N, C-alpha and C positions, 0 to 999 in steps of 0.2 A: 342508310347504312355505312359504317365506317369501319375502317379495317387499319390495324396498326400493325407494321412490319418492320422488323429490326434483325436481321439474319448476318451470321458469318458463313456459313455456307450458301452461296448467292446460286448455286445450281437451280435453274429452273425457275426463279424468283421474277425474272423479267415478265416472262412467258404467262405467269401468274399472276401479275398485277395487272397486266394488260387486261387479261380477262376479267379480273375483277372490274378495271375502269369501266369495261364496254357494259357490265351488268349496273352499272350506275353506283359503285359503292366509292365513298372517299377514301383516300388513302393517305395516312400519317404516315410517317417514317423517321428515322435518326440516322445522322454521321455518314457513315459509309453506303449505307443501305439507301439512304434518301440522294444522296450524288449518283450512286449507278443507276437508280429508277429514273431520275432526271435527264442525266445524259441518254438513255434509250428510249426518253418520248414518253414517259409517263407522269402526268400530273400529279404532285407529291404536296401535302403540307409537313412543313418543318415542326418535329416536336415541340420547339421553343414557342411557336406560335400558338401551342394547346398550353404547354404549362406558363406560358410569360415569363418564361425564366431560361437563361442561356444555358446551354451545356458547359459543365467546368471540369475542373480538377482532371485535364487529358481526358476526358469521356468518362470519367466514373461515376458522373453525378448527372443524369439526364433524364432518366424515364420513374426516379423515386418519387414521384410527384401525386397531389389527390387527384389532379386534371386528368392524370393517368389511372392510377388504380380506383378511383372514383367511379370512372365512366367504364371500368371494367367491372366492378364487386357489384354494383348497384344492382338488387335484385328489382326486374321489373316488373313482377307480382306484387312487390308492397309498395303501397302507397305514401309511406312515411319516406322510404327510398328515394321514391320519384319525386316527392316534393323537396327533400334534402340538396338532391342533385340539383332541381331548378333554381335553386335559391342559393345555390353556389355557382351556376352559371357552368357547370359540367355538361358536356355532351357525351353521351353513351359510344361506349366502341364495342363492338358486335363481333370484330374479327381480330384475333391476336396471332401474328406468324411471326413465332422467336426460336432461333436456333443459338444455341451458347457458343461463348468465346471457345478457342479449339484447344482445351487444357490438354486433352489426349494427345492430340497433335504436338504441341509445345513439349511435355514432357518426353516425348519417344524422340527429341532430337539429340545427337549423340552430344551437343556442347554445350544442352541448356543447362543455368544455371536455377537455384532458389529462387531468386528475385524475377526472374522471367516467367516460371510457372505461378508464382505467385499474383504476377501482373495479368495472367490469363486464366484467373477465377472471375468467371460472371456473377455480379452480385443482383443487376436490375434483372435481366433477362430469367433467372430462376422465379424471380419475384412477380413479375408479368406471368410467366406461362402457371405459375401455380393458382394466381390470382383468378387467371382466365377458365383454368381447369375446375376449381371449385364452385365457380359461377357456370358451368357447363351447360346448367339449363337454359341459359340466355345468350351464351358466348362460345361462339366455336374456335378452337384453338388448334393450332398446327404446330408441331415441331419437328416434323419429317418431311423434306420435300417430295417424298414418296405419295403423300396426301393431297396433294394440289390438286390431283385428277378427280379424286373422289370429292370433293368440296367443290370445284366448278361442275361438275356433272349435275350435283345436287341441286344447285343453285339455278342451273339453266333449265333444271325440267321441273322443278319444284318451287322456286323461289327461295328455298330455305333450305336449312340441313337438318336432316331427321336427328330426334333426340337419341336412336341408337349409335349413329354416326358421332355425333358430339361425345357422347359416354365412352364411347371407344376412344376417340381423339383425347378425350381427359385423362383416360386410365395411362393409354401412352405417356402421356405428360409426366406422370407421377413416376411411373418407371424411370422416364429418362433423366428426371430430375434427382431421383434416389441413387441413381448408378454414378451421375456425375459427380453428387457430393461422397460418395463413397469412394469414388477414383480419388479424389484431391484428399480426404481423410488418410487412404490407404498410402497414397505417395508422400505425404507429411509425415505420416507415422515412420515409413520406411527410412525419411531423413533421419530420424530418432535425435541422439544425442548431438550430431553433426551440426545441428541447427544454432547451439551453442557456442561453436568454435569460432574463434576470431577470425573475421575476414572471410569468415564462411559464402557470405551472398557474394562477394567478389571472386571467391576460387575460380579459376581456369581449369586447374588439373582434374579433369572429370575422371579420370581413370583411377587416380588417388582415392576418390569422393567415393567410386563404385567398390573399392577393394574394401572400404572401408564399411560401406553399408553392407557388404557380405559377410562380414563377420560380426555382424551385430547379431544378438538373440531376439528371442520373440517378446514384445512388449504389448499385450492388449486391452483395450479399454473393456470398462463395465458392458458397454453395448457396442456389439459389432456388426459391421454390414459388410456384405462384399459386392464386387459388381464383377460379371462376368459378361462377354458378347459373343452371342450364339456364331458357332462356324457353320453347323448344317443341323437339318433335321437327319437323323437316322433311320436307316430302313425299320429296325426294331431293336429291343435292348439284350439283354441275354438271352432273351426265348421271344420266338417269333410273337407270342401275344402279348408281348410289353413294349409300349413306344418309348422313342428313347432320343435324346437330344444331346449335340456336342458345343460344349461352352470352352472359351479360354479364356485366362487372365487379360486384363488390359495391358499389361507388359510382361508378358513371361519371361523368366530368364532365359538368358542364352544356354542352349543344349536343351530345351524343353522340346517334348513331344508335339505341342502346339505349333513351333517353330519350324516342324518339319515340310519338307514340299514334295508331293505324290508325282512320281516320273511316269508312272505306268501303271493299268491295272484298275477293276474294276473298285466302287466307292467301300470306304474301311466301314465294318460294321462295330457296334458296339465293344464286342469281344475283341477282335483285332486290335481296336484302339488300348483298349486296358492291358491286354498281353502286353503289347508293344511298349506302353509305359514301363511295367515291370522288366520287361529285359533292356532297355536302356539304364533304369536304376542300378541294375546288377552291371552291367557294363562300365558305369562311371567309377567301378571301386577299383578299375585297371588302368594303369598308365602302359604297359604292355601291350602289342598286339592282342587281341581278345575277341572272341566272338562266342556270345550266348545265346543258346536257344532254349524259346520257352514254349510252355503249352499248359495252357488254363492257368495261368498267372504265376504257376512256377517255373525257374530253370528246369530243363530236364538234362542238358549238356551245357557244360561251360569249358573251353579250352583257351591257353594262351600259348604264345610261340614267337618264335625269330620274327616271322611275318604272316599275314594275316590268313594266307593259305595253309598254313601249319596249324594255325589256332583253328581255323574251319574245320579242317580233319580231327582235330581233337574234339573238337564240340562236337561234331558228328558221331562219332566213334565213341562216345560216352554215352550215348543211347540212339540207337539208328533205328528205333520202334516209334519212340515218343516225339523225336523230330520231325515226322512226317506229319504236314499239315499244322506245323508250329512257327513260331516267329524266330528270325534270324536278326541278330544284331550285332553289329561290326563296331571297332573303334578305329578301322583305317579304310581307304580306299579298297572297292573290292575290283580285284586285278581279274584277268581273263582264266588265269589258272582256276581261282575261287568260284568265279561263275559258272565255269565247265563243271566243276563238281556239284554246286547248287542246283544245276539244271538238272543234276541225275534224279532228284526226287521233288516230291510236291512239297512246298512252303505257302503258307497264306502271304507272309511279306519278310523283303529282305530291306532292313535299314541301315543306311551305314552314312557316313563325312560325305562321300562322294563315290562314284564308277567310274572306272574310263569307259572309255565310248565302244571298245570291243567288249567289255564284260556287260554294260549295259546293251548291246547288240544281241549278244547271246541269253541275257535274261527276260527281255522282253518280246522274244520267242514264244514263250509262255505265256498264254492271253490272261490267265486268271492271277496269274501274281503280282501282287502289288510291290511296286520299288519305291522307297521312301530316302532322300537325302536330308540329312540332320546336320547342318554345318556344328561343330563345338559339341558333338553327341559326346564329347567327355567331359564337359563343362561341370565342374562340381554345383549342387544347388548351393545357394547362399542358406548360411546358419538359419536365419530366420524364415527360411521356407516353412511353410505350414504342412501339416497332415492333418487332414478334415474327415473325419467319419461319421456319416448320417445316423442317427439312431432316433426310435420314436421320438416325436417330440424335441428332439434338440438335435446337435451336435457334440461330437469331440473333439477338440484341438490339441496337437502334440507338436512340438517342434518334430523335424525330421530324424531319422536316426542316420547321423550322418559320419558316426567314426567307429572303426574296428574295434579299438580298445587305446588306453592311455600306455604307451609305453612305460611309463612310471610303475603301472601298476600288474604288467605281466612278470607272473615269476615262475619259474619250473619248480614245481610240488614234490616229483618223485626222484628218487635216487639217481635214475639214468635222466641225462638229459638229452635234447632231442641234437640230432647233428644240424648243421647249417644248413643242407637240402633239405632234413624233416622241416624245420624252423621255416623255409621258405613254401614249403607245400602245406604246412598247418596256417599260415596265413591267408594263402589261397582260398583255403578250404574253408575259412572264417567268412570271407570277402564273399562267397557265395550263400553259407548256410544263412547268413544274416538278410538274405532274400527269399526264403523259403518259407513257407507258413509253419508255424509252430504246433506241435512240437517238431523239429528238425533237426537231423543230421544229415552230413555230407562226407562221403569218404572219396579221396584225391590221391591222385599218384602221378608224377611226371606231366605237370600244369594241364592237368583236366580232371574231371569229376568222374568218378567210377559210379557211385552209387548214391541215391538222394532219395531220402526219407521223410517227406514233408506231411505236416499235417494230421500227426497221428496223436489221440487222446493219452497215449502216455508214452514215455522215451523209451522204454525198452524196445516198443512196437517200433519206432522211428529206426533205432538201430538195427535192428532185425529186417525192416524193410530195405533199408539203405544197402545190409550185406546181400540182401536176395536179388535186389535190382541190380547187383552190381554188374557192368559190361566188361569187366578185366579182371587180372589177377589180383587179389587184394593183399597177396604177402608183400610187407612193408609200405603199404599204403597208411596213411593218416586220417585220422577222423577228427571232425569239427561238430560240436554242437552249439546250439543258438542259446542253451541255459545249463544249468548245472545238472550233474545226474543226481537224480535222488537216492540212488541205491548203487551197488557194487557189479549188478548184474550185467549193465550197459559194458562196464569195462572188460569182465568175462565174454561177452560175445564179442566185443572187438577182438580182443586175443586169439579167439577160436578162429576168426577171419583173417589173422595173422597182421593186424594193424599194429605198427611199431612206434606211433605215437599219438595222442591227443592232446586236443585243444577245447577249453570249455571256459565258461565263466566263473566256475565255483561258487561257494556260499552256501551249499547244503550242510545243513545238520550231520547228515552223514559222509561230508567230503572225506574225511579221516580214513572211513571205510574204502572209498573209492582210490585214494592215495595208495595203503597198503596192499589193494589187489593189484593194482596197475606195478608196483614195487614186485609183488609176488610174482609176478607174470612177465617181469622184462620188458615194461611199457614206459616211454616217458610221459609225462603228462604237465601241459601247461595251462595256469590259470591266470585269465585277463580281466578279472574283475568285472567285465561289462556284458551285460545280458543282450539279447537281439531277440525277444520276443515279434513275431508278427502275427495278427490276428485276422 
């Protein structure tokens, strides 16, 4: 029995090779692995002795040879294969142990260049893994050091590896190489047009490259593959009878939830993660100190202020009922005063860029609260970030809804123009309504939400719900709508509630009716020209 070993990750390989050697397995190896094994007393046959050809091109070519792939791919149950192998003087390879060049680790380095990344694309490794996995009936293939123990155990107990294990290991290989290739294609796609820029391969200004990449729009191929790595198995999904899992991108953008560190509390649930993601998406709209409270994926209270304490009080007062058991996201360090206020109620999660020591000590007294630190929580997502929705038999992909409006298209369509303060509040309300389920309406005043009407099947119900649920005096408040008003009844309802200014995309056949009604009722109305449906 012969084993070919060539690994970048050498954890456990010396012990594994010695176990194989003790079982009478001849070991073939390449380059650095060969050297490591020999230095640790393992008898090794170099790959060049098998191929009768030297490793060349800085190690780019060493295993791409019939003496290697013939020994792996030959079917032992086919007489013709065995005759050809004998005539060619090729010996069988029964165990293939490969893990690939560290492409992921390379591209995660802050100063990586495109040339460095390309040099760490493995060619021979995937070829050998796939060859061995294809012929798994005859060949044991290992790409994960965690499987060394299983293989040695079976060889010691039965002098062979069971078909069930070989099949499982082969499946792992194809999953691994698929993810590896998807990671490479994703990385190269994100470089986009930059690869054509003069001297890009020698560029040292990594920050400049990153900024350019962030501004690039989505360009997707005809055939699309994604790769994610598992963070954990979740206790259950949206409901206890559903299994669930938590995965992350290989290189999540700064400010992504998957970069957060949990400082305290029990394990996150599926709903915790989903709701927290919605909270930080809303939070990213604000540069000033802001707090977003979320319940069941919808903002239930949003506040901005001179400091995070003031912002929290506004978010809390926006809806003191719904915030109970909800998620709180803040874009400034949680200080002691804010922590004292939060500690008065039950919330599932508090996520912020940091916590003072005193604030952390206060909040950690509550056993069930999850405390999460996410540096760069306010970092905007790159323009090419994908919003992916699973449908039956496929997926829908779109760019993220990254803008509020294009200032060039914003216009006051009524006789009355909003004051500077009203315009400030209108923008605040539009930032929030963008993140609630359609049809959505937000009423706001003094830097906090008063009433939120999410997820209604018609717009007047959304308006009426936001008014009905308002937690403060709506006289002089402003109203934001995620899409146009189909009829002027929405304007009438807003006027009855005392709303003084409205912001909406416009674009309805009946815009004229809504404008006239606003003029009749003395309400300022602003059109943005940009809709924000969220389904």
